[in-house]
C-alpha positions, 0 to 999 in steps of 0.5 A, spaced: 275 564 307 269 568 306 267 564 300 268 557 304 263 560 309 258 562 303 259 555 300 257 552 306 251 556 307 248 555 300 249 547 301 246 548 308 240 551 305 240 547 299 239 541 303 234 544 307 230 545 301 231 538 299 229 535 305 223 540 306 220 538 299 221 530 301 217 531 307 211 535 304 211 530 298 207 524 300 203 518 296 195 520 294 191 515 297 184 514 292 179 509 293 175 507 287 168 506 290 163 503 285 159 496 283 162 491 278 164 496 273 169 498 278 170 491 281 173 488 275 167 483 274 170 477 270 177 480 269 183 477 271 187 480 277 190 486 276 185 488 270 180 492 273 179 499 272 182 502 279 189 497 278 190 499 271 188 507 272 193 507 278 199 504 273 197 509 268 198 515 273 204 512 276 207 512 269 206 519 268 210 520 275 204 521 280 205 518 286 198 515 287 195 508 290 188 506 288 184 501 292 179 497 289 172 498 293 168 496 287 162 490 289 159 487 283 151 488 284 151 494 288 146 499 288 146 506 291 143 503 297 148 498 298 153 503 297 150 508 302 150 502 307 158 501 306 161 508 305 163 509 312 167 502 312 169 501 305 173 508 305 178 507 310 181 513 314 187 516 310 183 516 304 185 523 300 180 522 294 174 517 292 172 516 285 164 515 286 161 510 281 154 508 282 147 508 279 148 503 274 144 497 277 139 502 280 137 504 273 137 496 271 132 495 276 128 501 275 129 504 282 126 511 282 132 516 280 130 520 286 132 515 291 138 514 287 140 521 287 138 521 295 143 516 296 149 519 292 147 525 295 148 522 302 155 519 300 158 525 298 156 529 304 159 523 309 165 523 305 166 531 305 165 531 312 171 526 313 175 531 309 175 526 303 175 529 296 170 526 291 170 525 283 163 523 281 163 518 275 156 519 271 152 513 269 147 513 263 140 509 264 139 504 259 135 505 253 130 500 254 128 503 261 124 509 256 125 516 255 121 518 261 126 514 266 132 517 262 130 524 263 129 523 271 135 519 271 141 522 267 141 529 270 142 526 277 150 526 276 150 533 273 146 536 279 150 533 284 156 536 281 153 543 281 150 542 288 157 540 291 162 543 287 165 536 285 169 535 279 164 530 274 166 525 269 160 525 265 160 517 263 164 512 266 163 507 260 165 513 255 168 509 249 166 502 251 158 502 252 157 502 244 163 497 242 161 490 242 168 488 242 170 492 248 165 488 252 164 481 255 159 476 252 154 479 257 154 486 253 154 490 259 161 489 262 168 492 259 173 486 257 180 488 258 181 492 252 175 496 254 178 497 261 184 500 257 179 505 253 176 507 260 182 509 263 185 512 257 179 517 257 178 518 264 186 519 266 186 526 264 180 528 269 183 523 274 190 527 273 187 534 275 183 531 281 190 528 284 193 535 282 188 539 286 188 534 292 196 535 292 195 542 292 190 542 298 194 537 302 201 541 301 
């Protein structure tokens, strides 16, 4: 009789633990916020960076959704203007990728830094984690511009204590076969390379969010 009671108690405890674990587990909602590099410029539906990254993370067993909030041609000024409504309530984390169009247009790096700083502040005020994706100024902008622009992301990462992925186009920028004919945007294979290279950083980002949200 005592054995049956003990077994019943053990079963009740086990079921309670399972239910508690299920209750605590939930989907982590991310937003890929950026420009055409994030949006999937001229790529077939489903071939954009957020969509392919989500698939890669799910293949690893992570319960993650990644909304695509990329807007082709967007600058940091445009991003700041839409950050509040483009990132919905319930978002756990944002992959923030902006600045490429600023550099292409020769916008003063100090302005780009200020805009990115304000976006980060607004997201943090809402309790939304940020993974910063860096951009490197194109060579034709000159050494002086690059010296002012390229350190922006590292400085913001240090200021706000954010994880930083140093260069969003790592592995693709210098490979013609991984870009569209315009020589700037990744093709489908290029996106695959970007996802492969950035996936470990995003996995760490997701795991950090999960541990905080428990």
